[in-house]
C-alpha positions in Angstrom: 36.1 93.2 67.4 38.3 92.2 70.2 41.2 93.9 68.1 39.2 97.2 68.4 39.1 96.6 72.5 42.9 95.8 72.6 44.0 98.7 70.9 41.7 101.1 72.9 43.0 99.4 76.0 46.6 100.4 74.7 45.3 104.0 75.3 43.7 103.5 78.9 47.3 102.6 80.2 48.6 106.0 79.2 51.6 106.6 80.9 52.3 109.6 83.4 55.4 110.3 81.5 53.7 110.6 78.2 50.9 112.6 79.5 53.7 115.1 80.7 55.2 115.6 77.7 51.6 116.3 76.0 52.0 118.9 73.5 55.8 119.5 73.9 57.7 119.8 70.5 60.9 117.8 70.7 62.2 118.7 67.0 61.5 120.0 63.8 60.0 116.5 62.4 58.6 115.0 65.5 56.2 115.9 68.1 55.5 114.4 71.7 51.7 115.1 72.3 49.1 113.7 74.6 47.5 110.9 72.8 43.8 109.9 72.8 43.9 105.9 72.0 47.6 105.1 72.1 50.3 104.7 74.7 52.7 102.6 75.8 52.8 101.5 79.5 56.6 100.9 80.8 58.0 98.8 83.7 61.9 98.7 83.9 63.6 95.6 83.5 67.6 94.7 83.6 69.3 95.3 80.4 66.3 97.3 79.3 65.4 101.0 79.6 61.8 100.1 79.3 59.2 96.9 79.1 56.1 97.5 77.5 53.0 95.6 78.2 50.6 95.8 75.4 47.1 93.9 75.0 47.1 91.1 72.4 45.1 91.0 69.5 42.1 88.9 68.7 42.8 85.6 67.8 39.5 85.3 66.0 40.9 85.9 62.5 43.8 83.7 61.3 46.2 85.9 59.5 49.0 83.5 59.1 49.7 81.6 56.0 50.4 77.7 56.3 53.7 76.5 56.6 55.3 73.4 58.0 56.3 73.0 61.8 59.8 71.7 60.5 60.5 74.9 58.6 63.4 77.2 59.8 61.8 80.1 61.4 62.9 83.2 59.5 63.9 86.6 61.1 60.8 88.9 61.6 61.3 92.4 60.1 59.3 95.7 60.9 60.3 98.9 59.2 58.9 102.3 59.8 59.9 104.6 57.0 59.5 108.3 57.2 61.6 109.1 54.2 60.2 107.5 50.9 57.0 108.9 50.7 56.4 112.6 51.6 52.8 112.3 52.5 52.6 109.1 54.7 54.4 106.9 56.8 55.4 103.7 55.1 55.3 100.6 57.2 56.9 97.5 55.8 56.4 93.8 57.4 58.2 90.5 56.3 58.2 87.3 58.0 59.6 84.9 55.3 56.6 83.7 53.4 54.4 83.3 56.2 52.2 86.5 56.3 48.7 86.5 55.0 46.5 89.6 54.4 47.4 91.2 57.6 43.6 92.6 58.0 43.8 92.4 61.8 47.0 94.3 61.7 45.4 96.7 59.5 42.4 97.0 61.8 44.4 97.7 64.7 46.2 100.5 63.1 42.9 102.1 62.3 41.9 101.6 65.9 45.3 104.0 66.5 43.8 106.7 64.8 45.3 105.9 61.4 44.2 105.4 57.6 45.8 102.7 55.8 46.0 104.8 52.3 47.7 102.4 50.4 48.8 98.7 50.7 50.8 96.3 48.5 52.7 93.0 48.6 56.0 92.1 46.9 58.1 89.0 46.9 61.9 88.7 46.7 64.5 86.2 47.8 63.9 87.3 51.7 60.1 86.4 51.3 57.0 88.3 51.4 57.0 91.9 52.1 53.8 93.5 53.0 53.6 97.5 52.8 51.2 100.0 54.1 51.1 103.8 53.6 49.7 105.4 56.8 48.3 108.8 57.8 46.7 110.1 60.8 42.9 109.9 60.3 42.1 113.6 61.8 44.9 115.2 59.6 45.2 113.2 56.5 49.2 113.6 57.2 51.9 111.2 57.7 52.7 110.5 61.4 55.1 112.6 63.2 54.4 111.8 66.9 57.2 109.4 68.5 55.0 107.8 70.7 52.4 107.2 68.0 55.2 105.8 65.7 56.4 103.4 68.8 52.8 102.3 69.4 52.7 101.6 65.5 55.6 99.3 65.9 54.9 97.9 69.1 51.2 97.1 67.5 52.2 95.3 64.7 55.0 93.2 66.7 52.1 92.3 68.9 50.0 91.1 66.4 52.9 89.2 64.7 53.5 87.3 68.0 49.8 86.8 68.4 49.3 85.4 65.0 52.6 83.8 64.7 53.8 82.6 68.1 56.9 81.1 66.5 58.1 84.7 65.9 58.1 85.2 69.8 61.7 83.5 70.3 62.9 85.7 67.4 61.9 88.9 69.0 63.0 91.2 71.9 59.6 91.8 72.6 59.1 88.0 73.1 60.3 88.7 76.5 58.0 91.6 77.2 54.6 90.3 75.7 55.3 87.0 74.0 54.6 83.4 74.3 58.5 82.1 74.2 61.1 84.6 75.3 64.1 84.8 72.9 66.7 81.8 73.8 69.4 84.3 72.9 70.3 87.6 74.9 72.1 90.3 73.2 74.9 92.3 75.1 73.9 95.8 74.6 77.6 96.9 74.7 78.6 94.8 71.9 75.4 95.4 70.0 75.5 99.1 70.0 76.9 101.1 67.0 76.7 104.5 66.3 77.8 106.3 63.3 77.3 110.2 62.3 78.2 111.5 58.9 77.4 114.7 56.8 74.5 114.3 54.5 74.3 117.4 52.3 74.8 121.0 53.3 72.2 121.3 55.7 72.0 118.0 57.9 73.8 114.7 59.1 72.8 110.9 59.0 72.7 109.3 62.2 72.9 105.7 62.2 72.2 103.7 65.4 72.2 100.0 65.9 71.4 98.5 69.3 69.4 95.8 71.2 65.7 96.1 70.6 63.4 96.9 73.4 60.1 98.7 73.9 59.8 102.3 73.8 63.3 102.6 72.1 62.3 104.8 69.2 61.0 107.3 71.7 64.0 106.9 73.9 66.5 107.6 70.9 64.5 110.7 70.0 64.3 112.0 73.2 67.8 111.6 73.8 68.8 113.7 70.4 66.5 116.4 71.0 67.6 116.9 74.7 70.6 118.2 73.3 68.7 120.6 71.2 69.6 118.3 67.9 66.7 118.4 65.4 65.2 115.0 63.9 63.9 115.8 60.5 62.9 112.5 59.4 64.2 109.0 59.3 63.8 105.1 59.3 63.4 102.7 62.3 63.7 98.7 61.7 63.2 95.9 63.8 65.2 93.3 62.8 64.8 90.1 65.0 66.6 90.9 68.4 68.1 94.1 66.8 67.0 97.7 66.3 68.4 99.7 63.6 67.6 103.4 63.0 68.5 106.0 60.6 67.8 109.7 61.6 68.4 112.7 59.8 69.3 115.2 61.9 70.5 119.0 62.1 71.6 121.6 64.5 70.4 125.2 63.8 69.6 123.8 60.0 73.2 123.0 59.6 75.0 119.4 59.7 76.3 118.8 63.4 79.8 119.9 64.1 82.5 117.0 65.2 82.1 118.5 68.9 78.4 118.0 68.8 78.7 114.7 67.1 80.7 113.4 70.1 78.4 114.6 72.6 75.7 113.0 70.6 77.2 109.6 70.1 78.4 109.3 74.0 74.9 110.4 75.1 73.3 107.7 73.0 75.9 105.2 74.3 75.5 106.0 77.8 71.4 105.9 78.0 71.3 103.0 75.6 73.7 100.9 78.0 72.1 101.7 81.1 70.4 98.7 82.6 68.0 100.7 84.9 66.3 104.2 84.8 64.7 105.8 87.6 61.4 106.8 85.8 60.5 106.5 82.2 62.7 108.2 79.8 59.9 110.0 78.1 
């Protein structure tokens, strides 16, 4: 299937930065390690720390449900949840009521070396929600590698744009590998919000909202771990042009102190707002 070729082509473009990070532990909950068949190839652009180019999925299978061309295009949402299931990474995809069975998306995830161990669908006022519980095929465990988590996110978004071209203008990734780039551009300075609160006796909760871009999940994790803060778990949501992340973090198994919170917040603001970087941030 062409989708398998697309996913393996993703691995063929393994960036030098990711290879340099091979087998390097960056936190208590996430690892950066060399990947076999998944990667992200970055090129830098204005107002973006990275622009990822990924191959498109096959168009031989139609995933979309029928919809009127005159319908208002809903906001696409992709959630990667590391908190709700102790044994699996939970992925949730919503695009109004337009999504079908997403069989090609599940196949693309399998081609990243993952197993879809559970899948279900539910409806609410925001639309149809497709949820997958996924694990690594080689270990049977949840995904703890930031690069692989980002590859999962970009693979899902890539397939969403491929089978639902109308979503391209609603996603920041539309500028990178979509058919129609977003008409609206988000000011990174205005869009970036960072909050840090204690979350129990042993950890803090870091919330980050900013303009989305390819590679963002890995960039945020690296910024955090570069100042010796451990990322225990978290959730990363893509909501249209915005990215919203929540991470449980700690310093030496304790909540982050106020001075260290300030260092973390300033580091995130600085790196998230930089229009250019000289090399891949991971």
